[in-house]
Residue, then its C-alpha position, 0 to 999 in steps of 0.5 A: x581529202x576526197x570528201x573535202x573536194x566533194x564538199x567544197x563546191x557544195x559550200x560554194x553553192x550554199x554561199x550563192x543560194x543563202x546570199x540571194x533572197x529568191x534562191x534562198x526560198x527555192x533552195x535554202x533547205x538544200x543549202x543548209x543541209x550541205x552546211x550541216x553535212x560539211x560541219x558534221x561529216x567532214x570537219x567533226x568526223x576527221x577531228x574525232x578520228x585524230x587526223x588533225x594535229x597542232x603545233x604552236x600557231x600551225x596545224x596539219x592533217x595526217x592520213x588515217x591509220x585504219x583500213x577496210x582490209x589489211x594489205x589492200x592499201x599502202x600502210x606505209x602512208x599511215x599517219x603521214x602528213x598530207x601534201x599542201x594541196x590536200x591540207x588547203x582543200x580542208x582549209x578552204x572548206x573551213x573558210x567557207x564554213x566560217x563565212x556561212x556560219x560565223x563560227x570562229x572555230x572554222x576561221x581558226x582552223x583555216x588560219x592554222x592550215x594557211x599559217x603552216x603553209x606560209x611559214x614554210x615558203x622559201x623567199x628570194x629574188x622577191x618571189x616565193x617557191x614551195x614544195x609539194x610536201x614537207x614533214x610537219x612533225x616527227x611522225x614524218x621522219x623514218x628511223x634514220x631521220x629521213x623524210x618518209x616522202x620526197x620533198x620538192x616542187x612537183x615536177x609533173x603536176x600543176x597542183x600549185x595552180x590549185x594551191x594559189x587558188x586556195x591562197x587567193x580565197x584565204x586572202x579574200x577572207x582576211x586570213x594569213x596572207x597580205x598584199x605583199x604575199x600576192x605580189x610575190x606569188x605573182x612574180x613567181x608566175x609571171x617572172x619565173x615561170x612565164x617566158x614573157x611572150x604573150x603571142x606564144x606563151x611558154x611555162x616552166x616549173x616554179x623552181x625554174x628546173x622544168x622545160x619551157x613548154x606551151x602548157x602543163x602536159x610534161x611539167x607543172x608550169x602553167x598560168x595561175x589563173x586565180x591571180x587574175x583577181x589581182x593582175x591585168x596581165x594574168x587576165x590577158x593571158x587567161x583570155x588567150x587560153x579560152x575558146x570563143x563561144x565556150x562556157x569558160x569564156x562566157x563565165x570569164x567575161x561575165x563574172x571575172x571581168x565585172x571587177x577590175x583587178x586589184x587587191x580589194x578583199x572580196x569577203x571582208x571589208x575590215x583590215x585584218x590583223x595578220x601574222x608576221x614571219x621571219x622571211x629572209x633571202x635564201x635560194x639554196x635551202x629549199x626546206x627549213x623546219x623545226x619539228x616541233x616548233x613548240x618543244x617541251x624541255x627534255x623531249x625529242x625534237x628535230x631540226x631539218x633542212x634540205x640544200x640544193x647545192x653543196x656548201x658549208x652549213x651552220x645550224x644555230x639557235x638565236x634569240x629573237x633579238x639576233x644573239x647566237x646562243x649555241x651552234x648545233x651543227x657546222x660543217x660541209x653538206x653535199x646538197x642535191x636537187x633530187x627530192x630524196x637527197x640533200x637533207x641534214x638533220x640535227x636531233x635536240x631535246x630542248x633544254x630547260x635552261x633555254x625556256x622561252x622564244x628563239x629562232x633556229x637559223x640555217x645558214x648556207x652560202x651567205x644566206x639563211x632561213x629562220x624558224x621561230x620556236x618556243x621551248x617550254 
C-alpha cells in the first residue's frame, strides 16, 4: 500500500499533464511512464502475488505472506485484510488509471473496493459511521472465530478524513456513491463530529465517543475538507484553518473556490447506474457481515456481528421479499465498546436446498442490519 501512496500523486500529475496540450508536449513522456508504472508495477504485480480477493460484488486486498527474512516482520498479519484507508488507496489508483486509460478493468476494480466499503456502512439518524478495519473473509477470523484485528472507529488517528477524500473522488467518477451518501457523510462531520461553533470549533470522533477538542491531536475528530466540494459550511470552516499568505490558502482560494459547492460530478457528465444497498436504521450493531457473501452449498461460512450494548439478539435468514426462513441464533449478548469485545459468531454451511438469494438480518434493540447473500 506504500506503493499506492507513492503512485497515486504520480497519476494525478499525469492527468494534469495529459489534459493540457502544452504540458503534454513538455512532460507527456514522463506522464505516460507513470501510467505504465502504475499499471505494471502496482496493479498487475499485486494481482500476480495473489493479494486481491473477490466475493460477490465486492473485493478486498490482503497483506502478502512473503517476507525478506523470517522473524523480522509480523507474520501474524500474513493474509490479513487491509484496513479501509489502505483498500481505498488502491481504489483511487484504479480510478485514476481508468480515467487515464479508459480501461474498464480499472473501473471495475475501483467499483468492487468502494462497493465493499459502502456495504459495511452503519446507518442511523441520517448519517453513516464506519470502522477502521473489519473482517472481509474467513481468513480474518482466528480458530476461536474472533476477528484477528480490533474492530472500531479509530480512536486516535484521523484516517477517516482521507477515506472521505477517496469517497469524494469515487463520487466524482460516477462509482458506487450517490448524492444521498455524501449528504449522510456531511451530517456525520457537521452534526455529529462538530460542536457547531464557527468561532471556536471543536471536534470529536465519528462514533461520538472521543473528547471534544480543537483538532485531531488526541483523537480522530477533524474537519473532512474533501466535503468542501459539496458544502459551503465546510469551506467556511476550512478557510478558518488556513494561514493568510500561505500556499494552502492560495491553493484554496484559486483552485477550490473556482467552482461553487454542489453535487455536480467532476469526472463524468453522464448519470451513472449505481448499486442499491439494504440500509436500515441500527445504532447498536457496529458490524454485520456474512463471510463470504457468496456461499457454496456445503462449504463453511460465518455470520458475525458486533454489538455496542447488551441485549436480545436474533440472527435470521430472510427471503429478498422479507419472509423469515430460519433463525440461526436467538439469545442475550453482552456487547461492548472495546474493539475486541461484543462479537457474536454463527457458523453455517449453506444448504443446497436454500440455493438462491437471501438476506441475513441481525436484530438488536428493535433495530436491524441486513446483508444480501447468495447460496449456490
